[in-house]
C-alpha positions in Angstrom: -92.9 -197.2 -29.8 -94.1 -196.5 -26.3 -94.3 -192.8 -25.3 -94.0 -193.3 -21.6 -91.5 -190.8 -20.1 -89.8 -190.2 -16.8 -89.2 -186.6 -15.8 -87.2 -185.1 -13.0 -87.2 -181.4 -12.2 -84.5 -179.8 -10.1 -83.7 -176.3 -9.1 -80.5 -175.2 -7.4 -78.9 -172.0 -6.3 -75.8 -171.2 -8.3 -73.3 -172.7 -5.9 -70.4 -174.9 -7.4 -70.6 -177.6 -4.8 -74.2 -178.5 -5.9 -73.1 -179.6 -9.4 -72.0 -182.9 -8.0 -75.2 -183.4 -6.1 -77.3 -182.8 -9.2 -75.1 -185.3 -11.2 -75.6 -187.9 -8.4 -79.3 -187.3 -8.2 -79.8 -187.5 -12.0 -77.5 -190.6 -12.2 -79.6 -192.3 -9.6 -82.8 -191.3 -11.4 -81.4 -192.7 -14.7 -80.2 -195.9 -13.0 -83.7 -196.4 -11.5 -85.0 -196.4 -15.1 -82.4 -198.9 -16.3 -79.9 -196.5 -17.9 -76.2 -197.0 -17.1 -72.7 -197.6 -18.6 -71.1 -195.3 -21.1 -74.4 -193.7 -22.2 -75.0 -192.5 -18.7 -71.3 -191.6 -18.1 -71.1 -189.4 -21.2 -74.5 -187.9 -20.5 -73.5 -186.9 -16.9 -70.2 -185.5 -18.2 -72.1 -183.2 -20.6 -74.7 -182.3 -18.0 -72.0 -181.5 -15.4 -70.3 -179.1 -17.8 -73.6 -177.5 -18.6 -74.3 -176.9 -14.9 -70.8 -175.7 -14.3 -71.2 -173.2 -17.1 -74.5 -171.9 -15.8 -73.0 -171.5 -12.3 -69.9 -169.7 -13.6 -71.2 -167.6 -16.5 -74.8 -166.7 -15.7 -73.6 -164.0 -13.2 -76.9 -164.2 -11.5 -78.1 -165.3 -8.0 -81.3 -166.7 -9.5 -81.8 -170.4 -9.3 -80.7 -172.7 -12.1 -83.4 -175.0 -13.4 -82.6 -178.5 -14.6 -85.2 -180.8 -16.3 -84.2 -184.3 -17.1 -86.4 -186.5 -19.4 -85.9 -190.1 -20.0 -87.9 -191.9 -22.7 -87.6 -195.3 -24.2 -84.9 -194.1 -26.6 -83.1 -191.2 -25.1 -82.1 -189.3 -22.0 -82.1 -185.5 -22.2 -81.6 -182.6 -19.9 -82.1 -178.9 -20.2 -80.1 -176.6 -17.9 -81.5 -173.1 -17.8 -80.3 -170.0 -16.1 -81.7 -166.4 -15.9 -78.3 -164.8 -16.3 -76.6 -162.4 -18.7 -76.8 -164.7 -21.7 -74.8 -164.1 -24.9 -75.4 -163.2 -28.5 -74.1 -166.4 -30.1 -72.2 -169.4 -28.9 -68.4 -169.3 -29.3 -66.9 -171.2 -32.2 -67.4 -175.0 -31.9 -63.8 -176.0 -32.3 -61.3 -176.6 -29.5 -59.3 -173.7 -28.3 -55.5 -173.6 -28.7 -53.7 -176.2 -26.6 -52.3 -173.5 -24.3 -55.6 -171.8 -23.7 -56.9 -171.9 -20.1 -60.6 -172.0 -21.1 -63.0 -172.6 -23.9 -63.4 -176.4 -23.8 -66.9 -176.6 -22.2 -69.2 -176.4 -25.3 -67.0 -178.7 -27.4 -66.9 -181.2 -24.5 -70.7 -181.1 -24.1 -71.1 -181.5 -27.9 -68.7 -184.5 -28.0 -70.4 -186.3 -25.1 -73.9 -185.7 -26.6 -76.0 -187.1 -29.4 -78.4 -184.2 -28.8 -77.0 -180.7 -28.2 -78.4 -177.2 -28.4 -77.7 -173.8 -26.9 -80.3 -171.1 -26.8 -79.2 -167.8 -25.4 -79.8 -164.1 -25.8 -78.2 -161.1 -24.0 -80.1 -160.3 -20.8 -82.4 -163.3 -21.2 -80.3 -166.2 -19.9 -79.2 -169.4 -21.4 -80.7 -172.8 -21.9 -78.4 -175.8 -22.8 -79.8 -179.1 -24.0 -77.7 -182.2 -23.8 -78.8 -185.8 -24.5 -77.9 -189.3 -25.5 -79.8 -191.8 -27.6 -80.1 -195.1 -25.7 -78.7 -198.2 -27.4 -81.2 -200.3 -25.5 -84.6 -199.1 -24.5 -85.0 -197.8 -21.0 -87.8 -199.0 -18.8 -89.2 -195.5 -18.3 -92.5 -195.5 -16.4 -94.8 -192.6 -16.0 -93.0 -190.8 -13.2 -92.7 -187.2 -12.2 -90.6 -185.9 -9.4 -89.8 -182.5 -8.1 -86.9 -181.8 -5.9 -85.2 -178.7 -4.5 -81.5 -179.2 -3.7 -79.4 -176.9 -1.6 -82.2 -174.4 -0.7 
């Protein structure tokens, strides 16, 4: 199997309106590589939730870093903040139906084939989301760096 990989690095300040711009940019990046449909839609849903969580829960003005990797068999992203972090992720099940919050991690998990959370108090949080591709993408050796909303 080919090991070529397309990589996109983004860095944004923690402003809610930038989440949409990141999803659009990564959606265009994936489409350029031949990824679309439900795979991309589910991936972007999980990614959007990871970005929203970083913006809301990091409690930091430090930039949020996003790295998206597209290989011949998967699309993955890591969303990393330098915020307050937490000791362990909340329970994986859905909250009570009347709860106002707590659906983010279960939503990311359900939209992802690849999902991991790495966090520690005072050290920030990194969330990895990804989907296996049903058909190989046409990932070429491509590296891009962008800064959005600076």
